[in-house]
N, C-alpha and C positions, 0 to 999 in steps of 0.2 A: 790684565797685568800692566800693559802699557798705559792704559787710562789711569790706573791707580798711581803709577810713577809720575805721570804728568801732573796730577793733582797735588802730589807731594811737592814737586818742584815749584808749581804755581803758588802753593801755600808759603813756601820758603821765600819766594820772590815778594809776595804780598807782605809777609811779616817783616822783611828787611826794608821794604818801602815805607812801612808804617814807622819802623824804628827811626829811619832817617827823617821822614817828614815831620813826625810828632816830636821825636827826641831832640832834633836840631832846632825846631821851633822854640823849644824850651831854652836851648843855649842862646838863641838870638834874643829872646824876650828878657832873659836874665842879664845879658851882657851888652846888647846892642846900644849904639848911641841913641839917646832920646827915650830909652826905656825908663819907666817909673821905678823899676827895681833898683836902678843905680842910686836913686834917692832913698828908697826904703831900706836898702842894704848896701851901704857905701863900702863896707869891707870886702875886698876881692876874694879873700880866702873863704869867708862865709858864703859868698855867692857861688863859689866853686863847689862847696859842699852841698848846697841846695841843688845846684844844677846837676851834680853827679847823682844825687838821690832821685831826682825827678826823671833823669835820663834812664837810670836803672829801673825805676818804677815802670817806665814805658816798656822796657824790655820784658819785665816781669808780666805785665798785663798781656802783652803779645803772646808770651809763652802759654798763658792760661786761656787764651782765646781759641776759637775753633781752628784758625789757621795754624796756631802753635801746636795744637794737639795732633794735627794731621802730619806736619813735617818734623815735629820735635823741636822746632824753634831754635835752630843753631844761630841763624841770622848773623853769622860771623864766620868768615873763612878760617880763622884761627881755630875755632871750636871744631869745625868740620875736619880740618887737617889733623887735629889731635885725635879725634875719634877714628879716623882712617889709620893713623899710626898705631892706635891701640887695637887695630883689626876688628873694629866694630862697624865698619862700612867698607863696601867694595869700592875700588878706585873709580869706577865709572859713575857710581852714585855720588861720591865725594866731588867729582868734577861737575856733575849736574847741579849739586847744591851750590858750589862756588859760582858757577855761571848764573844761577838763579839769584843768588845774593848780589852779584855785581849789577845785574839788570835792575833788580829791585832798588839798589842804592841810587842809581841814576834816576829812575822813575820817581822815587820818593823825594829826591833833591829838587826836582823841577818846581814844585809848589813853593819852595823856599824863596823863590824870586819875588813872590807876592809881598814879602816883608820889605821890599824896596830899600831905602837908604839905611834903615835900621839893620837889615840883614846884611847889606853890603859892607857895613862898618866892621863886621866880624867875619867877613868872608863866607857868609851863609853857614857859619859853623865849621869852617875849614880848620884843619889841624896843621899848625906850622910850629916848628921847634923854636924855642927862644933864641934870638941871635947870639952867636958865639958860644952856645952850649950844646952843640950837636951831639957830642959823646954822652953828655948827661941825659939829653932827651932820648937818645937811643937806649941807654941803660934803663931809663924810666919806663919806656914802652915794653922792654923785655920783662922787667919785674912785674909790672901791672898785668901783662898778658899771662905770665906764669901764675900769678895769684888767681886770675879769672879761671883759667883752665884747671888748675889744681883744686880750686873751690868746687867747680862743677864735678870733677872726678870724685872728690871726697863725698859730696852730698849724694850724687847719683849712685855711688857704689855702696852706700850704707842703707840697709833695708829700712831703718826707721827714719832716715833723713831724706831719702830720695824724693818723697812727695813735697818736701819743702825747698827743693832746688831752685825754683823760680824766685823764692823770697830771699835767697842769698844775694841776688843781684843789686837791689836798691842800696842796702847798707854798704856793700862792697864798693860800688861805684862812688858812693858818698865819700868814703875814706880815700879811695884812690885818686879821685879828681881833686879833692881838697889838698892832698899831699903832693901830687905829681902834676896836676893840670897846668901849672904855670910853666913847666918845662916843655911839654910836648902837646898838651891838650888832652892827654889820656885817651887815645883812640882805642887801642887793643884790637882793632878791627879794620882791616884794609877796606872793606866795603863802606864802613862808616866814614872813612877819609876820602874814598873815591867819589861819592856823590857830590859833596860840596866842592871838591876840587874841579869837577866837571862844570858846575854851574858858575863858579867864581873864576875859573880858568887860572887858578893859582896852584902851582904844582911844586912849591918850594920843598925840597928834600922829601918828595913823596915816597921815594924808595925806602925811607926810614919806616914809614907806616905799612909798607909791604913786608919788609924783612924782619923788623924787630918783633912784631906780634907773633910771627911764625917761629922765631927763635925762642920766645918766651913759652909758646905752646909746646914746642919740642922739648924744652927743659922740663916742663911739667910731665910730659909723657915719660921722659927718662927717670924723673923722680919717682913715679909710680911703678917703675920697673925695678926699683931697689928691692932686695930680698924681703924686707919687712913689710912691703906694700904690694908685692907681686901678685898676691892672691886677691887683691881688691877688685871686685867685679864692677867695671864701668859700663853703664848703659848709654847707648847713643842717642839720648834725647833728654830734654830738660824738664819735661812734665810727666808725672806718673800718678795715676789716679789712686793707687793704694800702696801700702807699704810693701806688698809682695809683687808689685808690677815688674814686668820683665821686658 
């Protein structure tokens, strides 16, 4: 049993490391100084939409990969806390997931240093709120985190939709990063913000990326406790092989 739990935590660590390493490489390549993408796609909003879609695709592929199938591919403390609040995880396992995600975030961020000046120009994918718009950035993180968790709950709780839960992530992040990315960077994930903060040593308003996603996730949990949705069965993983998976 202990060995099985170890492999689950290890898979969650690896999955988060891949999300940070690959997903933030996309962020750097799409937006870093000297990138050809700045010439190919000069419009910042269009680049945000593309970046969000590719970042979400990275998460989708990790969920469908062997490591995602082992751990359920939360790869986000907000998602883990939401499942714990829905009583789909024990507290000790939720803590184990969060520690694994945090370690994976730092490990996955270290290779980002190889991007050199291009990576440094965007803080290696760091999330920093727009100057003077801290309340708006906080609100944006709450809303996008709510949409992420509510979307996962909705898909995973529907017998015919739960197998498609991973495929929700790319279009969702495409829209969210396009609409909200200019305010906060659309983190929705404390681990996603932790990794680049460590390697860039930029911690501007980092508390926002810890508290706002949790607040958004809690809001989604509350929403699904409303009488009309209380019966909705949420499953504590993002990948399900069949429509009847449990």
